[in-house]
N, C-alpha and C positions, 0 to 999 in steps of 0.2 A: 548440587555439588558445586565445585569450583570451576567446572569446564567453561562456564560463561564468562569467567573473569581471567582465566589463564590464556595468554596469547599463544600457547603451544598448540592449541586446538582450533580448528576452523570454526567451531560453533561460537567462539568468542566474537569473531568477525561478523557472523550472521546476526547475533544479538546487537552488536554495535551498529550495523547497517540497517536494521529493521525500521527504526523510526524514519530514516531518510526515504524509504519506500512509500510510507504513508504521505509524507509531505510532498514528494515528487508527483504523486498521482492526484493530488488535490484533496480538498476536504470532502466529507460525505455529501454536503449540500451541492457542491460543484459536480460531483460524480452523479448525483441524482438528477440534476438538471441536464447533464449530457445524455444520460440514458433516456430520459423522457423526451428530449428533443429529437433523438434518433428514432424512437418509437413513433412519435407523431409524424415525422417526415416519411416514414415507411407505411403509415396508415395503420399502425398497430393499436392505436387508442381511439 
């Protein structure tokens, strides 16, 4: 429907802001490196 396009509903803002969350957290490769380095430092691998 049009809820994602209409500024009358909060869901429009969620769809608009969603890509920023991905960029702000880093790429998949960066996230993978962070997780692996934390596991290695804790002796998990």
